[in-house]
Structures are given as structure tokens and as C-alpha cells.
C-alpha positions in Angstrom: 0.1 0.2 -0.1 1.2 3.6 -1.1 0.4 6.6 0.9 1.6 9.9 -1.0 3.2 12.1 1.4 5.5 14.7 -0.9 6.7 17.5 1.6 7.6 16.1 4.5 9.1 17.7 7.4 12.9 18.4 7.3 14.1 19.7 10.8 17.7 20.9 11.4 18.9 19.2 14.8 20.3 15.5 16.1 19.4 12.4 14.5 18.0 11.4 17.8 14.0 11.5 18.3 12.0 10.3 21.1 10.0 7.6 19.8 12.4 4.7 20.2 10.1 2.8 22.7 7.1 3.1 19.5 9.4 2.2 16.7 11.3 -0.9 19.1 7.6 -2.3 19.6 6.9 -1.9 15.5 10.2 -2.8 14.0 11.4 -5.5 16.9 10.6 -9.5 16.3 9.2 -11.6 18.6 11.2 -13.6 21.3 12.1 -16.9 21.2 12.9 -19.6 18.2 9.9 -19.1 15.9 10.7 -15.3 17.0 14.3 -15.6 15.1 12.8 -18.1 12.6 10.3 -15.4 11.5 12.5 -12.3 11.4 13.0 -10.0 8.6 15.2 -7.4 9.9 18.1 -7.0 7.2 20.8 -7.0 9.8 19.9 -10.1 11.8 19.6 -12.4 8.1 23.1 -10.4 6.7 24.6 -11.6 10.4 23.5 -15.4 9.7 24.5 -14.8 5.9 28.1 -13.9 7.1 28.7 -16.2 10.0 27.7 -19.1 7.7 29.9 -18.0 4.5 32.7 -17.6 7.1 31.8 -21.3 8.5 32.0 -22.7 5.0 35.5 -20.5 4.6 36.8 -22.2 7.3 36.3 -25.4 5.9 37.0 -24.8 2.7 40.7 -23.8 4.4 40.9 -27.3 5.8 40.3 -28.9 2.7 42.8 -26.7 1.1 45.4 -28.1 3.7 44.4 -31.6 2.9 45.6 -31.1 -0.4 48.8 -29.0 0.3 49.3 -32.2 3.0 49.2 -34.7 0.0 51.0 -32.6 -2.3 53.6 -31.8 -0.3 56.2 -35.1 -1.2 56.1 -37.4 -4.4 53.5 -39.9 -4.4 52.2 -39.3 -0.9 49.3 -41.6 0.1 47.9 -39.1 2.8 44.6 -38.9 0.0 43.7 -41.3 -2.4 42.7 -40.1 -6.0 39.0 -40.4 -5.7 38.9 -38.4 -2.5 41.2 -36.1 -3.8 39.0 -35.4 -6.5 36.2 -34.9 -4.0 38.3 -32.4 -2.0 39.2 -30.1 -4.7 36.1 -30.1 -6.2 34.9 -29.1 -2.7 37.3 -26.5 -2.1 36.6 -24.8 -5.4 32.6 -25.1 -5.3 32.5 -24.2 -1.5 35.0 -21.0 -2.2 33.3 -19.6 -5.0 29.6 -20.3 -4.3 29.4 -20.8 -0.7 32.0 -17.7 0.5 33.2 -15.6 -2.1 29.8 -14.8 -3.3 27.5 -14.8 -0.5 29.6 -13.3 2.4 29.7 -10.2 -0.6 26.2 -10.0 -0.8 26.1 -10.5 3.3 27.8 -7.2 3.0 25.1 -5.6 1.2 22.5 -7.0 2.8 23.8 -5.3 5.9 25.0 -1.9 4.9 23.7 -0.8 1.8 20.3 -0.1 3.8 22.0 1.6 6.6 24.4 3.8 3.9 21.5 5.0 1.9 19.2 5.8 5.2 16.4 3.7 4.9 14.8 1.3 7.9 14.8 -1.9 5.9 16.0 -3.7 2.6 13.7 -3.6 -0.4 11.0 -7.4 -0.4 12.6 -8.1 3.3 10.6 -11.6 3.4 12.5 -12.3 0.0 15.7 -11.7 1.8 14.6 -14.0 4.4 13.9 -16.9 2.0 16.8 -16.5 0.1 18.9 -17.4 3.3 17.5 -20.5 4.3 17.5 -22.1 0.5 21.3 -20.6 0.5 21.8 -22.5 4.0 20.0 -25.9 2.7 22.5 -25.7 -0.5 25.6 -25.2 1.6 24.3 -28.2 3.6 23.5 -30.5 0.7 27.0 -30.5 -0.8 28.2 -30.6 2.7 26.4 -33.6 3.6 27.5 -35.4 0.2 30.9 -35.2 1.2 30.4 -36.9 4.7 28.7 -39.7 3.3 31.3 -39.9 0.5 29.6 -39.0 -2.4 30.9 -35.7 -3.0 30.8 -33.9 -6.4 34.4 -35.2 -8.0 34.2 -32.9 -11.4 36.1 -29.6 -10.6 33.9 -26.8 -9.3 33.6 -26.1 -13.3 32.2 -29.3 -13.9 33.2 -30.1 -18.0 31.0 -32.4 -19.7 31.5 -34.9 -20.9 33.3 -36.0 -17.7 30.4 -34.5 -15.6 27.8 -35.9 -18.1 25.8 -39.3 -18.0 28.3 -41.0 -20.1 31.0 -40.7 -17.2 29.9 -39.0 -14.5 27.9 -42.3 -12.5 26.2 -42.0 -9.6 24.6 -38.8 -7.6 27.7 -37.0 -7.6 27.3 -34.6 -10.5 23.9 -34.2 -9.6 24.7 -32.8 -6.2 26.9 -30.3 -7.7 24.3 -29.1 -10.4 21.4 -28.7 -7.6 24.1 -26.9 -5.4 24.4 -24.2 -8.0 20.3 -24.2 -8.3 20.2 -23.4 -4.5 22.8 -20.9 -4.2 22.2 -18.8 -7.4 18.4 -18.6 -6.7 19.6 -17.0 -3.4 21.6 -14.7 -5.4 19.3 -13.7 -7.4 16.7 -12.7 -4.8 19.4 -10.3 -3.1 20.4 -9.0 -6.4 17.0 -7.3 -6.7 16.4 -6.5 -3.1 19.7 -4.4 -3.5 18.5 -2.7 -7.3 15.5 -2.0 -5.4 16.9 -0.6 -2.2 19.5 1.8 -4.2 17.5 3.2 -6.5 14.1 3.8 -4.6 14.8 3.9 -0.9 17.6 6.4 -0.4 17.5 9.4 2.1 16.2 12.4 0.6 19.5 14.3 -0.6 21.3 10.9 -1.6 21.2 12.1 -5.5 23.4 10.0 -7.8 26.4 11.8 -7.1 26.0 11.2 -3.3 25.9 7.9 -3.2 29.0 6.4 -1.0 31.3 4.2 -3.4 30.6 1.1 -1.7 26.8 1.1 -2.4 27.5 2.2 -6.0 29.8 -1.4 -5.7 26.9 -3.2 -4.6 24.9 -2.3 -7.1 27.0 -2.8 -10.4 27.6 -6.4 -8.3 23.8 -6.8 -8.4 23.3 -6.0 -11.9 26.1 -8.6 -12.9 24.2 -11.3 -10.8 21.2 -10.5 -12.4 22.6 -10.7 -15.8 24.9 -13.3 -15.4 23.9 -16.2 -12.8 21.0 -17.2 -15.5 23.3 -18.5 -17.5 25.0 -20.7 -14.9 21.4 -21.8 -13.8 20.7 -22.8 -17.3 24.1 -24.6 -17.3 22.8 -26.5 -14.1 19.8 -27.2 -15.2 20.4 -28.6 -19.1 23.3 -30.9 -17.1 21.0 -32.4 -15.2 18.5 -32.7 -17.5 21.2 -34.5 -19.8 21.7 -37.0 -16.8 18.1 -37.5 -15.8 15.3 -37.1 -18.5 18.0 -38.3 -21.4 18.1 -34.7 -22.9 21.2 -34.3 -25.4 22.3 -30.6 -24.9 25.7 -31.7 -24.3 26.1 -35.0 -26.2 27.8 -34.4 -29.9 26.6 -37.8 -30.9 22.9 -36.4 -30.8 23.2 -33.1 -32.1 24.4 -31.0 -28.6 28.0 -29.8 -28.1 30.4 -30.2 -25.3 31.9 -27.0 -25.8 28.4 -24.9 -25.4 29.2 -25.8 -21.6 32.4 -24.0 -21.6 30.7 -21.1 -23.6 27.6 -21.0 -20.9 29.3 -21.6 -17.9 32.2 -19.0 -18.8 29.6 -16.1 -19.9 29.1 -16.9 -16.1 32.5 -17.6 -14.9 34.3 -14.2 -15.9 31.7 -11.8 -14.6 31.7 -13.9 -11.3 35.3 -13.0 -10.5 33.9 -9.4 -10.7 31.2 -10.0 -8.8 33.7 -10.7 -5.9 36.1 -7.9 -6.8 33.5 -4.9 -7.0 32.5 -5.1 -3.3 36.5 -5.2 -2.9 36.6 -2.1 -4.5 33.8 -0.4 -2.7 35.3 -1.3 0.8 38.6 0.1 0.1 36.9 3.1 -1.1 35.1 3.3 2.1 38.0 2.2 4.4 40.8 4.6 2.8 39.1 7.6 3.5 38.3 7.4 7.0 42.1 6.3 7.7 44.1 8.8 5.8 41.1 11.9 7.2 39.9 13.3 3.7 37.5 12.7 1.4 38.3 10.1 -1.3 40.3 11.2 -4.3 38.6 10.9 -7.7 34.9 9.9 -6.7 33.5 10.2 -10.2 36.2 8.3 -11.8 36.0 5.6 -9.2 32.3 5.3 -9.5 32.6 5.2 -13.8 35.4 2.4 -13.7 33.0 0.2 -11.5 30.6 0.7 -14.1 33.1 -0.2 -17.0 34.2 -2.9 -15.1 30.7 -4.3 -15.1 30.6 -3.8 -18.8 33.5 -5.0 -19.9 33.1 -8.1 -17.6 30.8 -9.6 -19.8 33.2 -9.6 -22.8 35.9 -11.6 -21.3 34.6 -15.4 -21.2 36.8 -16.9 -24.1 39.4 -15.4 -21.9 39.4 -19.1 -20.3 39.0 -21.3 -23.6 42.2 -20.1 -25.7 43.0 -23.6 -26.4 39.8 -25.1 -27.2 40.8 -24.2 -31.2 38.6 -21.0 -31.8 39.0 -18.9 -34.6 41.7 -16.7 -34.7 39.9 -13.6 -35.0 38.0 -14.4 -32.0 41.1 -15.1 -29.5 41.9 -11.7 -31.0 38.9 -9.8 -29.3 38.8 -11.4 -26.2 42.7 -10.9 -25.8 41.9 -7.1 -26.5 38.7 -7.3 -24.0 40.7 -9.2 -21.4 43.5 -6.3 -21.5 41.3 -3.5 -21.4 39.7 -4.4 -18.4 42.8 -3.6 -16.8 42.4 0.0 -17.4 39.3 0.9 -14.9 41.3 -1.4 -12.7 44.4 1.3 -13.1 41.9 4.0 -12.7 41.1 2.4 -9.0 44.2 2.0 -8.0 45.5 5.5 -9.3 42.7 7.0 -6.9 43.4 5.1 -3.8 47.1 5.9 -4.2 46.5 9.7 -4.5 44.0 9.5 -1.5 46.9 8.1 0.3 49.4 10.5 -0.8 47.1 13.4 -0.2 46.3 12.3 3.5 47.7 11.7 6.7 47.2 7.8 6.8 46.6 6.1 10.3 48.3 2.6 9.9 45.2 0.6 11.9 44.3 -2.9 10.9 41.6 -2.3 8.5 44.0 -0.2 6.2 46.9 -2.7 6.6 44.1 -5.2 5.0 43.5 -2.7 2.2 47.3 -2.0 1.3 47.5 -5.7 1.1 45.1 -6.0 -1.2 46.2 -3.0 -3.3 49.7 -5.1 -3.4 48.3 -8.2 -4.2 45.7 -7.4 -6.9 48.2 -5.3 -8.9 50.0 -8.6 -8.9 46.8 -10.8 -9.4 45.9 -8.2 -12.1 49.7 -8.4 -14.1 49.6 -11.9 -14.3 45.9 -12.1 -16.1 47.4 -9.5 -18.5 49.8 -12.3 -19.0 47.6 -15.1 -19.5 45.2 -12.8 -21.4 48.0 -13.5 -24.8 46.9 -16.6 -26.5 50.8 -18.2 -27.0 51.4 -17.3 -23.2 48.2 -18.9 -22.1 48.7 -22.1 -24.4 51.8 -22.9 -22.6 50.4 -22.1 -19.1 47.3 -23.2 -19.2 45.7 -26.0 -17.1 49.3 -25.5 -15.0 49.8 -24.2 -11.7 50.3 -20.8 -13.0 46.9 -20.3 -13.5 46.3 -21.6 -9.8 48.5 -19.1 -8.6 46.7 -16.1 -10.6 43.3 -17.3 -9.6 44.0 -17.2 -6.1 46.1 -13.9 -6.2 43.1 -12.9 -7.9 40.2 -14.1 -6.0 41.7 -14.0 -2.1 44.3 -10.9 -2.9 41.3 -9.1 -4.3 38.7 -10.3 -2.2 39.5 -11.6 1.1 42.2 -9.1 2.2 39.5 -6.1 1.8 36.9 -8.5 3.4 39.1 -8.9 6.6 39.9 -5.3 6.8 36.0 -4.9 6.4 35.3 -7.3 9.4 37.8 -5.0 11.8 36.4 -1.7 10.4 32.9 -2.9 11.0 32.9 -5.0 13.6 32.5 -2.3 16.2 29.0 -1.4 14.1 27.3 -4.8 14.3 28.4 -5.8 17.8 29.3 -2.2 19.8 33.0 -3.8 20.5 36.1 -3.2 18.9 38.1 -6.1 17.6 42.0 -6.5 19.2 44.3 -3.7 17.4 47.6 -6.0 18.7 46.0 -9.5 17.4 45.0 -7.8 14.0 48.4 -6.8 13.1 49.3 -10.5 13.8 46.9 -11.7 11.9 47.6 -9.2 8.7 51.4 -10.0 8.8 50.6 -14.0 9.3 48.0 -13.6 6.2 49.8 -11.4 4.0 53.3 -13.1 4.4 51.5 -16.8 4.1 49.8 -16.0 1.4 52.4 -14.5 -0.7 54.6 -17.7 0.5 51.9 -20.0 -0.2 51.2 -18.9 -4.0 53.9 -16.8 -5.7 55.8 -20.2 -5.9 53.0 -21.6 -7.9 53.8 -19.3 -10.9 57.2 -21.1 -10.8 55.7 -24.4 -10.5 53.4 -23.4 -13.4 56.2 -22.4 -15.5 58.0 -25.7 -14.6 55.3 -27.8 -16.2 53.1 -28.8 -13.3 49.7 -29.4 -14.1 46.6 -28.6 -12.1 44.3 -31.2 -10.6 47.0 -34.0 -10.5 47.0 -35.8 -7.0 50.6 -37.2 -6.9 53.5 -36.8 -9.1 56.9 -38.7 -9.2 60.2 -38.0 -7.2 62.0 -37.5 -10.5 60.1 -34.2 -11.5 61.6 -31.0 -10.3 58.5 -30.0 -8.3 58.6 -31.5 -5.1 60.9 -28.7 -3.3 58.8 -26.3 -4.0 55.6 -28.2 -3.3 57.2 -28.9 0.2 57.9 -25.0 0.6 54.3 -24.2 -0.6 52.6 -26.7 1.6 54.6 -25.4 5.1 53.8 -22.0 3.7 50.0 -22.9 3.9 50.1 -23.7 7.6 51.4 -19.9 7.8 48.2 -18.3 6.0 46.0 -21.0 7.6 47.6 -19.4 11.2 46.7 -16.0 10.1 43.1 -17.1 9.6 43.2 -18.6 13.0 44.2 -15.5 14.9 41.5 -13.6 12.8 38.9 -16.0 13.9 39.9 -16.1 17.7 40.2 -12.1 17.8 36.4 -12.0 16.4 35.0 -14.9 18.4 36.5 -13.1 21.2 35.8 -9.8 20.9 32.2 -10.6 20.3 31.7 -10.4 24.0 35.0 -9.1 25.5 36.0 -6.6 23.2 36.6 -3.0 24.0 33.0 -1.1 24.2 33.2 0.8 20.9 30.6 3.9 20.7 28.6 5.0 17.9 31.6 6.3 15.5 35.1 5.1 16.8 36.7 5.6 13.6 35.3 8.9 13.3 33.9 7.8 9.5 32.2 9.9 7.3 29.6 7.7 5.9 25.6 7.6 7.0 26.0 3.9 8.7 27.8 5.3 11.7 24.8 7.8 12.3 23.1 4.8 14.3 23.7 3.2 17.7 26.3 0.6 17.4 25.1 -2.2 16.9 22.0 -0.4 15.0 18.5 -0.8 16.7 15.7 -3.0 15.0 14.4 0.1 13.0 18.3 1.4 12.3 17.4 5.1 12.1 15.1 6.7 14.6 14.5 9.6 12.0 15.4 9.1 8.4 18.3 11.5 7.9 18.7 14.6 5.0 22.0 14.0 3.1 23.6 17.2 2.6 26.8 16.0 0.9 28.9 13.0 -0.1 30.7 12.7 3.4 27.3 13.7 5.4 28.7 12.8 9.3 31.9 15.1 7.8 29.8 17.8 6.1 27.6 18.6 9.6 29.6 16.9 12.2 27.6 18.3 15.1 23.8 17.8 13.6 22.1 16.1 11.0 19.3 17.1 9.3 16.4 14.9 9.5 12.7 14.0 8.3 9.8 13.1 10.4 7.5 11.8 7.6 7.2 8.3 8.7 5.0 6.7 11.3 6.1 4.8 14.6 3.3 2.7 15.1 3.2 1.2 11.7 6.0 -0.2 9.1 7.0 2.5 6.7 9.7 3.2 4.5 10.3 6.5 2.9 10.2 6.3 -1.3 12.3 8.7 -3.1 13.0 9.7 -6.8 15.6 7.7 -8.5 18.1 10.7 -9.5 17.9 13.1 -6.9 16.4 10.9 -4.0 13.2 13.6 -3.9 10.6 12.4 -1.5 7.8 10.8 -3.4 5.2 8.6 -0.7 5.4 6.1 1.6 6.0 2.6 1.6 4.8 -0.1 4.2 7.1 -2.4 4.6 6.6 -6.3 5.4 5.9 -7.5 9.0 7.9 -10.7 10.5 6.6 -14.3 9.5 7.4 -17.9 9.1 5.9 -18.4 5.6 9.4 -17.5 4.1 11.1 -20.5 5.8 8.3 -22.7 5.0 8.6 -21.8 1.4 12.2 -22.1 1.2 12.1 -25.8 3.0 9.3 -26.9 0.2 11.6 -25.5 -2.5 14.7 -27.4 -1.0 12.5 -30.6 -0.8 11.5 -30.3 -4.1 14.8 -29.6 -5.7 16.4 -32.4 -3.7 13.6 -34.7 -4.7 14.0 -34.2 -8.2 17.5 -35.7 -8.3 16.2 -38.9 -7.6 12.5 -38.5 -9.6 11.2 -36.4 -12.5 7.9 -36.4 -10.8 9.2 -34.1 -8.0 8.5 -31.6 -10.4 5.1 -32.2 -10.2 4.2 -33.2 -6.9 6.9 -31.1 -5.2 5.1 -27.9 -6.8 2.1 -28.4 -4.6 3.8 -27.5 -1.0 5.4 -24.9 -2.9 2.5 -23.9 -3.9 0.8 -23.5 -0.3 3.4 -22.0 1.3 3.7 -19.1 -1.2 -0.4 -19.0 -0.8 0.1 -18.5 2.9 3.0 -16.0 2.1 0.9 -14.0 -0.1 -2.4 -14.6 1.1 -4.0 -11.2 2.4 -4.1 -10.5 6.1 -6.1 -6.9 6.0 -2.8 -5.4 7.4 -1.0 -2.8 5.3 2.4 -4.4 6.6 1.5 -7.8 5.3 0.2 -7.1 1.9 3.8 -6.8 0.3 
């Protein structure tokens, strides 16, 4: 229900209002188990995403250590070939689909509403539904590993290896359905982010005042919307080939195995930037705070984000240079792969200029951002190298590519992500993480990472192929592999210190206060941790750095009621107030809908009739979800 109110009153004064009790009663969730299941508070759901994603990170790291133990010495017998195939498939699938993309989307769920000055994310029940679907998808994958039935076809599941001819059993089916779970979740979040940014920004937050992190999350959301359907199509057609006898990828029946690579990598290369672009936003948010000056080159940074998103869709054949494509096509994709380095260079220049012009305070969040810049530059340089067809033909499917991949993804995502945790932990919990342990974590992670992955470039140049579980003693790889394996434990020690610090600080960290970093963005205008309603009164934005523009007081609008859940709807370009929109109340129906959807998807791996009979409980739960209740907040 929309209620027109185009002229809200704007007051000059502090953000704090006097209706906290009424807002708490209106926006708070019911206590107890079912209250926690039914909540649609974006912060609660985002925390669940983050905790779950970091658990998957820890599990994926243990798998990586198991692989490194196996490869430390020639002809080791720590893992056999079948278990190793499961582990490297689980590691890649877990890190890409259950950690990297979900944790970045979790950051968006938590901080985008706070940074744009609204009380909840758009479509909050869909947000709750997305988490439960994601959780079941992760449990499906890890449950298969526990019973020795995990996928063993690589995180890319190339056909015909993953097809019905060679992929016996349910291993490839589990991989394909895990994809369906996680991409359904990702698409739901992307839709919520786009609508929140476009229509729920605080008055005065015009397009040229949107925080860079919000811009990054917005571009990421569009990449998800445009790229994720490709991988959902790929996984759906693969499972149809396996279960109902279609022949999308069977050349003997008119299909094409290369079709899989085209469809998969049309998603796969934008996915790298789905992971990387939020890191750009994180770095662009942390840097100004710790150098004490506004970000240099706001407009070039935003344009570079958008350019990166557009160019990312012209790179997928970058991964297919050895399949025998026409030379003209290879030349085009080589040029595209090199062109995308231009916006990356613009971003790095803006960050360095910000550091140069300010007075850096080298706290832990800034150290991780600097580590990110150094590491990503190295990964970007090797990316330009493998964009050259002659060079790529020599190092394709070697450990050089493994090194490049991890430099881009760990250096380009995990480094800034850990910095973001140290930066926003006070906001989420009200407590500070340890600066001493933070520096230990940084130096262990930074040193361990480079000692682990830089030698892999050399292993690749020495000819060591990817995805082998052992090698002969006479090959010249043993010394470097042992060095890499030992270094991997240094990297793991850094992550262990980080996890210990986070868990310890949650209950015993020093009290943070509302804005311990003197940061300029709107999320720091709320108490720490934020209340269920985020803002007592919706702020009015007067600059790109609102808390620095008016450090003593922040204009607010009193347009919204306190006795019902309402959001302020603003115009797309200028963020002028347009309407008041009701926001849905808590509901258990998204949980039941996710459970019914999960049953349908898992059942369909064993019988095509699941699509028919499994649709019935899905329909019932959706009817319960959308059935008119006669209450404005329940009509969304």
C-alpha cells in the first residue's frame, strides 16, 4: 500500500528522536525460536549469511590444507585419487558458491540500507527466504562429502566428465542442484539491492552522493541479475541430460560439449568481478576514514566500477584459448581482457592519490586494504599475461593459473573483506576487535599468502599441471611443493588468529561507541549495534560525506509513522521524497517456502515426478506467504 506524502517536514537537529519505544515495538521481532525464524530484519539475516559463509571459509581452508599435505611430497598417500578429486571439487565449489559471492552479498544486505538511510531492505521476506535456500544448498553439498558422495568433477563440472556417460551416481547431480540453490539465493538478493538503492535512499542522496560501496554493490547486483541465469541454465540442462535423457552436451545426438564452456564461463568471468567489485567499494570506504580526507576521484571511481561491470561480459573466452577457436575471436577476447585493466588502473590511481594527499593512520583495516592493493596488482599483471594467446597456450591448466586465480580472488576479495570485518565489527557488535591481534593476523595472512601462492607461478612454468593428486620423485617439483605446503600453514595460522579475535571480541572487546573511527558515512549515524529500525528519524543528506559535512548535527525528516512499518520512497536521480511505503512484518512463511522449495529440488535428483508433486507444497507455502491479511504491512 502506497501513501502519498511528497512534502515531509525537514528539521535541523540531532538524529536522535523521542519515539524509540514505539519504533522498537513496531520493528522488533518476537522473542524465542519462532521469532528468530520469522524475523525479516536485514541485519539479523545478514549476520546469519556472514557467519555461515565464514564457517564455509574455514571448512574450505581445511580442504586446502588437506590437498597441500598430499602434494607436499612425491607419491604421498595421505589421500587417494577419488577422495582428492572430491576435495578439490569441494574446495573450489565451496569457496566460489558458498563463501565468496554470499559473503559479499551479506555485506550488501547489512550495510546498503544503513548507508542509504532507510529502515529495512526492499522485499525483506524474500531476503529471509534467500538465506534459508542458501543454507540448505550448502548443507546439501557438505552432507554429500560426509557420506563420501561429494561431486568429483571440479568446480566447473566440464562435460563430458560431468555428463551421464562418465559421471556415474549422484555426484554431479548434487553439484548441479547446489548451483540452483545458491544462484536462486543470489538472484533474490540482487533484486533487493537494486530496488533499495534506486528507491529507498534518504532525501538528498542524489546519484552523485551515493557512497562508493553502495555503487559497487549496485553494479554487483546487476552483474548477478545478468550473469547468474547463465549458470542456472547450464546446471539445469546438465541435470536434464543426466536425469531425463536430453542431449544438450552430447555431440553424438546433435549437442555440443563446448556449449557448456561457453555458457559456464559467460557466468564465470563476471563472477570474478561479482566478488571483486564489492572489494573496490570496501577499499574506497576504509581509505578516506584512515587518511582523514575525502576520497580522491569519486566520479572516475564510480565510472570505473560501471565500466568494469560492462567489460566483464566480454571476457569469457579468456578461459577457452586452447579449444581451437577462430583467431579473430581470440584476438577480440585478448583485447577485451587487456582493456579491463584500464578501469582497474584508474581505481588503483585514485586510492594511491587518496593515501598520498592524506595522513594515513595504519590501523588494521587500512593494513588489509594496502595488502589488497599490492596483491591485486600482482594478480592483475598475471591476468594480462594469460590474456595473451601464445602465453596462455603454454601455461593453461598449470599451477601458474592456480596462482593467478588465487591472487585475484584471495588478494582481490579476502584481504579487503577481513579489513571490512575489523572496520565494521564495532558497528555490528558495539565492541572493538584487538588491534594487536589484528596486526598479527595481517602479517601472518599477508606473508603466508605470498609464500604459498607466488611459488606456484614457478611450478606452473616448470610444467606442473593442475588437478593432479600426486607426482613422481624425478620431476623438479618436490622442493617447491614442500615449501608451498609449509607456507599454507602460516596462512592458516593468520586466519586462525583472525577467527579467535572475532569470537573473543564479540563478548569481551572494548566498547566501541557509535563512531570510533570518525567515519563519514551514514551507517555510523546510528547506535552500535543498530536498533531494529536503524534510524530514529530518516536523515537528510547534504553531501557525499554527510557526517563530515555536518559533524555536530544531521538534518532529519519526520515523515514516517512510528506505529506501523513504513519506508520513505524517493526519486531515482535526486532522491526527492515521493511516497510512504509499508514494509512487511515478520513471517514464518518464507522459511516454510524455502523448505518446500528445497524438498522439490533435492527430490528432483531422484525422480522427475518431484517437479509435479513437489510443486504442491511450494504452492501452499506461497499462498500462505501472499494471502491478504488485512494489515498494510502484510500486503507486500
